[in-house]
N, C-alpha and C positions, 0 to 999 in steps of 0.2 A: 101595550102597557101590561106588563106581567106583575103578578103578586100584589095587586092593588085591591084591598078590600076594606069596606067600612069598618071602623074601629081599630085599625092598625095604628100604632103610636110610635113616636120617634122622640129622641131627646138629644139636644146639643148643649153641653155644658162648658163654659169658659173655664180654663185651668188657672188663670191669673186675674188679679183685680184690674179694673180699668184705671189707667194712669193718666196723669196730666199730659204726657207726651202723646198718648193716643187721642185724647180730646183735641189737643193743639194741631196734630196732623190732619184730623177731620175738619177742623175749622179752616185750616189752610186750603184743603181740597175743596170744601163746599163753598167757602167765602162767607160762612156764617160765623162771624167773630164777635157775637154778642158777649159782653163781659161776663154774664152769668155762667158761661161755659169755660171761661179762661181765668177768671180772677176770683180768689177766695173771698175778698171783701165785697165785691159786687154780688156774689152769690148770697152771702150772708145778709146783705142789705135787702135782697129780694126775698128773703125768708128761707133760704136753703142752707143746710149746714156745711155743704161743700159745693164746688162747681158742678153744674148739671151737664150730663152727657147728652149730646144732640139726639133727639128722638129718631132722626133719620139714620143715625149711626146704628141704633138698635135694629131698626128695620132692615138695614143693609146686612147686619149679621144674620138676621132671620132668613134673608135671601141666600146667604152662604150656606146656612144650615140645610135649607131646602135642596140646594145643589149637592151637598154631601149625602143627603137621604136618598135622593132620587137620580142623581147623575147629571152630567152637563147637557144630556140630550132633552132635558125637560125645561120648558120655559114658563114663566108666569105671565098669563094673559089678563088677570084681574087681581087686584090687591086692594084690600080694605083693612085699615089698621086704626085702632083708637088707643091713644096714650092715656093710661089711667093714673100713674104715679111717676115722679121723676126718678131716673136712674142717676146716681151720683158717682163722682170720682171716688175710686176706691171699692165700689161695688163689683160684684161678679154677676153675670147674666146667664140664666138657664133658659133655653128656648125649647118648648115642647110643641109637637104637632100631632094631629090625629086626622086621619082620612075620614071625612064625613059624607062624601058623595062621590060616586063613580059613574060615569056615563060612557058611551061608546067612544067619545073623542076627547074627553078631559076628566079631571077629578078635582075635588076641593079638599083643602087641608085647613082645619081650624088651628090657628097658631097663637101662642102666648109666650110672654117672657116674664120671669120673676127674678128678683134679686136673691141674695144669699139668705135673707130674712123671710123668703117666700112671699114678699110683697109683690103684687101684680104691677108690672110696668106697662105692658101693652097686651092687647089681644086683637085678633083679627082673623081674616080668612084670605087664603091664596087659592086661586083657581090656576091649575096647571095643565099643560098639553105637552105632548111629545113634539120635539123640534122637527124641522124639515130635514129630510134625508137627501143626500147628493146622489 
């Protein structure tokens, strides 16, 4: 694992807002069709201004960011995430990472996500390893 050092940082920023179509496609793929994700009225009844993006969609985007930062030869062998605030339809998500630990066979990245208003959406830690070589 080359060029891994504590304090190295990374950023992934969405170019576009999260649409109802993105949320609907994730609901279909995941099977989580809770109305707060898909229906404006249900979201408002639950206290949200807009439909709520699935938390695991955000986590999946973080996994994609990690693959962009470190390449497909790296895999996540441990993941811990806390969801702090809801991500809403129309928001944009920025994901940041910082290497906080490096050992001889793995490394840890503190990860976080914020919306366009800099409101913390999630934070956590990924532990990564190099994949198996053929």
